[in-house]
C-alpha positions as CSV (number, residue, x, y, z in Angstrom):
1,X,-30.8,-1.4,42.9
2,X,-31.2,-4.0,39.8
3,X,-28.0,-5.5,39.3
4,X,-26.2,-6.8,36.5
5,X,-22.9,-7.1,34.7
6,X,-21.7,-6.5,31.2
7,X,-18.8,-9.2,31.9
8,X,-20.0,-12.8,31.8
9,X,-16.6,-14.1,31.2
10,X,-16.6,-15.7,34.8
11,X,-19.0,-18.2,33.8
12,X,-17.1,-19.3,30.6
13,X,-14.1,-19.7,33.4
14,X,-15.8,-21.9,35.0
15,X,-17.7,-24.4,32.2
16,X,-15.3,-23.6,29.9
17,X,-12.0,-23.5,31.2
18,X,-9.8,-24.3,28.1
19,X,-11.1,-21.9,26.2
20,X,-11.2,-19.4,28.9
21,X,-7.3,-20.1,28.9
22,X,-6.7,-19.9,25.3
23,X,-8.3,-15.9,24.9
24,X,-6.5,-14.7,28.0
25,X,-3.6,-15.1,25.6
26,X,-2.6,-11.4,23.2
27,X,-4.9,-10.4,20.9
28,X,-3.4,-10.1,17.8
29,X,-4.1,-8.2,14.8
30,X,-5.7,-10.5,11.5
31,X,-3.8,-10.9,7.9
32,X,-4.9,-8.3,5.2
33,X,-5.5,-11.4,2.5
34,X,-7.9,-13.5,3.5
35,X,-9.7,-10.2,5.4
36,X,-13.4,-9.6,4.7
37,X,-16.4,-8.4,6.7
38,X,-19.8,-9.6,5.9
39,X,-20.9,-6.0,4.4
40,X,-18.7,-3.6,2.0
41,X,-18.5,-0.7,3.8
42,X,-17.0,-2.4,7.1
43,X,-14.2,-3.6,5.1
44,X,-13.2,-1.1,2.5
45,X,-13.2,0.9,6.0
46,X,-10.5,-0.8,7.6
47,X,-9.0,-2.0,4.0
48,X,-9.1,0.5,1.0
49,X,-7.2,-2.0,-0.8
50,X,-9.8,-4.8,-0.9
51,X,-9.6,-6.9,-4.2
52,X,-13.0,-8.1,-5.1
53,X,-12.1,-9.2,-8.4
54,X,-12.4,-12.6,-7.2
55,X,-15.7,-12.2,-6.4
56,X,-18.4,-14.7,-8.3
57,X,-20.6,-11.6,-9.7
58,X,-19.4,-8.9,-7.0
59,X,-20.1,-5.9,-9.4
60,X,-23.3,-7.0,-11.9
61,X,-24.9,-2.6,-11.4
62,X,-20.8,-0.8,-10.3
63,X,-22.2,-0.2,-7.8
64,X,-19.1,-2.2,-5.8
65,X,-16.6,-0.5,-7.6
66,X,-17.8,2.7,-7.6
67,X,-17.4,2.5,-3.6
68,X,-14.0,0.7,-3.9
69,X,-12.8,3.4,-6.4
70,X,-13.9,5.9,-3.6
71,X,-12.4,4.4,-0.7
72,X,-8.7,3.6,-2.7
73,X,-9.1,7.6,-3.6
74,X,-8.7,9.1,-0.4
75,X,-5.1,8.0,0.1
76,X,-2.1,8.5,-2.4
77,X,-1.6,6.9,-6.3
78,X,-0.2,3.8,-6.0
79,X,-1.2,2.8,-2.2
80,X,-2.7,0.1,-3.2
81,X,-0.1,-1.6,-5.5
82,X,2.8,-1.3,-3.0
83,X,1.9,-4.4,-1.0
84,X,3.8,-3.7,1.9
85,X,2.0,0.1,2.7
86,X,-1.4,-1.6,1.7
87,X,-0.7,-3.9,4.8
88,X,0.3,-1.3,7.1
89,X,-2.8,0.8,5.8
90,X,-5.2,-2.4,6.8
91,X,-3.1,-2.6,10.3
92,X,-3.6,1.1,11.4
93,X,-6.9,1.1,10.3
94,X,-8.0,-1.8,12.1
95,X,-5.9,-0.2,14.9
96,X,-8.0,2.8,14.9
97,X,-11.8,1.2,14.7
98,X,-10.9,-2.2,16.3
99,X,-9.5,-0.3,19.4
100,X,-12.8,1.8,19.8
101,X,-15.3,-1.2,20.6
102,X,-12.8,-2.1,23.4
103,X,-12.4,1.2,25.3
104,X,-15.4,2.5,27.8
105,X,-14.5,6.0,26.3
106,X,-14.4,5.7,22.4
107,X,-14.9,9.9,22.3
108,X,-11.9,10.2,23.5
109,X,-10.4,8.0,21.3
110,X,-12.3,9.2,18.7
111,X,-10.9,12.3,19.1
112,X,-7.1,10.9,18.0
113,X,-8.3,9.0,15.3
114,X,-9.7,12.4,13.7
115,X,-6.1,14.2,13.9
116,X,-5.0,10.9,12.6
117,X,-7.1,10.9,9.5
118,X,-6.5,14.3,9.1
119,X,-2.6,13.9,8.7
120,X,-3.3,10.8,6.2
121,X,-5.4,13.2,4.2
122,X,-3.2,15.8,4.2
123,X,-0.5,13.1,2.1
124,X,0.5,13.5,-1.3
125,X,2.8,10.9,-1.5
126,X,2.9,7.2,-0.4
127,X,6.3,8.6,1.7
128,X,4.2,11.0,3.7
129,X,1.5,8.0,4.0
130,X,4.1,5.6,5.4
131,X,4.9,8.2,7.9
132,X,1.7,8.8,9.1
133,X,0.8,5.1,9.4
134,X,3.8,3.8,11.2
135,X,2.8,7.0,13.8
136,X,-1.1,5.8,14.2
137,X,0.4,2.1,14.8
138,X,2.9,3.4,17.0
139,X,0.1,4.7,18.8
140,X,-2.2,2.5,19.2
141,X,-0.9,-0.6,19.2
142,X,0.0,-0.7,22.5
143,X,-3.0,0.4,23.5
144,X,-4.7,-2.4,21.3
145,X,-2.8,-5.5,23.4
146,X,-3.1,-4.1,26.7
147,X,-7.1,-4.0,27.8
148,X,-7.2,-6.7,29.1
149,X,-9.5,-9.8,27.0
150,X,-11.4,-10.5,30.3
151,X,-12.1,-6.7,31.7
152,X,-13.4,-6.6,35.0
153,X,-16.7,-4.5,35.2
154,X,-17.0,-1.4,35.1
155,X,-17.8,0.5,38.8
156,X,-19.7,3.2,38.1
157,X,-22.5,4.2,40.8
158,X,-26.3,5.6,39.9
159,X,-27.1,5.8,43.2
160,X,-26.0,6.8,46.5
161,X,-28.6,6.1,49.0
162,X,-32.1,3.6,49.4
163,X,-35.2,5.8,49.2
164,X,-38.0,5.3,52.1
165,X,-41.2,6.0,51.2
166,X,-43.2,4.4,53.9
167,X,-44.4,7.6,55.1
168,X,-44.7,9.1,51.7
169,X,-48.3,8.9,50.8
170,X,-48.4,10.8,47.5
171,X,-45.0,9.2,46.2
172,X,-46.1,6.4,45.9
173,X,-49.1,6.7,44.5
174,X,-46.9,8.6,41.6
175,X,-44.5,5.7,41.4
176,X,-47.5,3.2,41.3
177,X,-49.2,5.5,38.3
178,X,-45.7,5.2,36.8
179,X,-45.6,1.5,36.9
180,X,-49.1,0.9,36.0
181,X,-48.2,2.9,32.9
182,X,-44.8,1.3,31.5
183,X,-46.8,-2.3,32.2
184,X,-48.9,-1.5,29.8
185,X,-49.1,-2.7,25.6
186,X,-47.5,0.3,24.4
187,X,-44.3,-0.3,26.2
188,X,-43.8,-4.1,28.5
189,X,-47.3,-5.6,28.5
190,X,-46.6,-6.1,24.2
191,X,-43.6,-8.0,24.7
192,X,-44.4,-11.8,24.3
193,X,-41.7,-12.9,27.0
194,X,-42.1,-17.3,26.1
195,X,-40.7,-16.0,22.9
196,X,-37.1,-15.0,24.3
197,X,-36.4,-18.8,26.0
198,X,-35.1,-18.8,29.4
199,X,-35.3,-15.7,31.7
200,X,-34.7,-14.7,35.5
201,X,-35.7,-12.2,38.0
202,X,-36.1,-12.0,41.7
203,X,-39.8,-10.6,42.2
204,X,-40.7,-9.2,45.2
205,X,-43.7,-10.9,46.2
206,X,-44.8,-8.5,48.7
207,X,-45.6,-5.8,45.5
208,X,-48.4,-6.7,42.9
209,X,-47.2,-8.0,39.7
210,X,-46.2,-5.9,37.3
211,X,-44.3,-6.4,33.7
212,X,-41.3,-4.0,34.8
213,X,-38.8,-3.7,37.4
214,X,-38.4,-1.1,39.2
215,X,-36.2,0.6,42.1
216,X,-36.1,4.0,44.2
217,X,-32.7,5.5,45.1
218,X,-31.2,8.8,45.6
219,X,-28.5,9.8,43.0
220,X,-26.8,13.5,43.2
221,X,-30.0,15.3,40.9
222,X,-32.2,13.6,43.5
223,X,-34.9,10.8,43.7
224,X,-35.0,8.6,41.2
225,X,-36.7,5.6,39.9
226,X,-35.5,3.0,37.7
227,X,-37.3,0.9,35.5
228,X,-36.7,-2.5,32.9
229,X,-39.1,-4.4,31.0
230,X,-39.2,-7.8,32.6
231,X,-36.6,-9.5,30.1
232,X,-32.9,-10.5,31.0
233,X,-30.2,-11.9,28.8
234,X,-27.6,-11.6,26.1
235,X,-30.3,-12.4,23.5
236,X,-33.2,-9.8,23.9
237,X,-33.2,-6.1,24.4
238,X,-35.3,-4.6,26.7
239,X,-36.7,-0.9,27.0
240,X,-35.7,0.7,30.2
241,X,-36.2,4.1,31.8
242,X,-34.9,6.4,34.7
243,X,-37.2,9.4,36.0
244,X,-36.2,11.9,38.2
245,X,-38.9,12.1,41.2
246,X,-40.0,15.6,43.2
247,X,-42.9,16.3,45.5
248,X,-46.1,17.5,43.9
249,X,-44.2,17.7,40.2
250,X,-44.8,15.2,37.2
251,X,-41.8,12.7,37.3
252,X,-39.2,13.9,34.9
253,X,-38.1,11.6,31.8
254,X,-34.3,11.4,32.3
255,X,-33.2,7.9,30.0
256,X,-34.9,5.8,27.9
257,X,-33.5,3.0,25.2
258,X,-35.5,0.1,23.4
259,X,-31.7,-1.0,23.3
260,X,-31.3,-2.1,27.3
261,X,-29.7,-2.9,29.9
262,X,-28.2,0.0,30.5
263,X,-24.2,-0.2,31.7
264,X,-22.7,1.9,34.3
265,X,-19.7,2.9,33.2
266,X,-16.9,4.9,35.5
267,X,-16.9,8.4,33.5
268,X,-19.0,11.1,35.0
269,X,-20.8,14.5,33.1
270,X,-22.7,16.9,35.3
271,X,-21.9,14.9,38.4
272,X,-23.7,11.7,36.5
273,X,-22.1,8.8,35.6
274,X,-22.0,7.9,31.9
275,X,-24.1,4.6,31.0
276,X,-24.1,2.0,27.7
277,X,-26.3,0.7,26.1
278,X,-25.7,-2.5,23.5
279,X,-28.3,-4.0,21.9
280,X,-28.6,-7.2,19.8
281,X,-28.7,-6.0,15.7
282,X,-28.3,-9.8,14.2
283,X,-26.1,-12.2,15.2
284,X,-23.2,-10.9,14.7
285,X,-23.5,-6.9,15.4
286,X,-24.7,-5.2,18.3
287,X,-25.6,-1.0,18.3
288,X,-23.7,0.3,20.6
289,X,-24.7,3.9,22.3
290,X,-22.8,5.9,25.1
291,X,-24.9,8.5,27.2
292,X,-24.2,11.3,29.2
293,X,-25.9,13.8,31.2
294,X,-26.2,17.2,29.8
295,X,-27.3,18.9,33.0
296,X,-31.5,18.0,32.8
297,X,-31.1,14.6,31.0
298,X,-29.6,11.9,29.7
299,X,-28.2,12.4,25.6
300,X,-26.4,9.9,23.5
301,X,-22.8,11.5,23.2
302,X,-21.4,8.7,20.7
303,X,-22.7,5.4,18.8
304,X,-21.8,2.8,16.4
305,X,-22.4,-0.7,14.5
306,X,-20.2,-3.1,16.5
307,X,-19.5,-5.5,13.9
308,X,-17.9,-9.0,14.6
309,X,-15.6,-10.2,12.4
310,X,-14.3,-13.3,13.5
311,X,-11.3,-14.4,16.2
312,X,-7.6,-13.5,16.1
313,X,-5.3,-16.1,15.8
314,X,-5.3,-16.7,19.3
315,X,-9.0,-17.2,19.0
316,X,-10.0,-13.7,20.9
317,X,-13.2,-12.1,19.4
318,X,-12.9,-9.0,16.6
319,X,-14.9,-6.5,16.3
320,X,-15.1,-2.8,14.2
321,X,-16.9,0.3,15.0
322,X,-19.0,1.2,11.6
323,X,-21.6,4.0,11.2
324,X,-20.0,6.2,14.1
325,X,-22.2,9.2,15.0
326,X,-21.5,11.3,18.1
327,X,-22.8,14.6,19.6
328,X,-20.4,16.7,21.9
329,X,-21.5,17.4,25.4
330,X,-20.4,20.3,27.6
331,X,-19.2,18.1,31.0
332,X,-18.5,20.5,34.2
């Protein structure tokens, strides 16, 4: 099985002990005053009272003003004229969309956030809003600060045994054809590996050279063929595949992502573990997608753009979940 880990903090602890000691301190919520994300939409998501008047040439066509006015219109009149209430609104919104990036089951947290935002939308005055924001903060702040800074790796398992193909010549041929097709220019063959700098992999010298790493194992749904392009590292995304293998039947694609590698989660759906990918989009952004097994194949059930917004007062990285998309998958 191809082994990866989502958490590289142990390396930082060894190489940078002072830094590791610093980021183990409790998370803090940033101040509203200097806060501004690189994107206006992200800034307004957690700070609807954003003051943009001091930004030079901020609104030559009126578009920015319209976005800000629309954000403020979602709350009772005079919300942003009350500094204490505006700060409380920022705190609640930050907790909502930052905590999403810290949990492995954001779809469950999202249900609570939808309920919270519904209560906010029903407020007609600032007194009601103040009470609703207090409730949100009291619910989310303990969760936000309780999630470990250096979270341990998840322990989800996709496979529960190995597959012996020594006596199965037909399946061996199927797998060789599959590997060959994934190594073509349309897939892994089109990657210029040298462009990504250093990368490493353990290659079985007894196997013919290919552009993919692959393995075959047993899972709850049957025998699986798991493959990925030979590109590793957090600076590069790689295409990944999971196929179901059955005798005398073409391999069935269960999962495919261009934003690999994938990470196994502890939670399950229809007998298979949930998966997550975190594709690098830019220096401070990752597109995070969660997949659940619908009984036939894996489907994207929750995704967001994880936007980095700097570090808090204790040096811990902060991110916001923006552009959220979701789809309900029924689990049995």
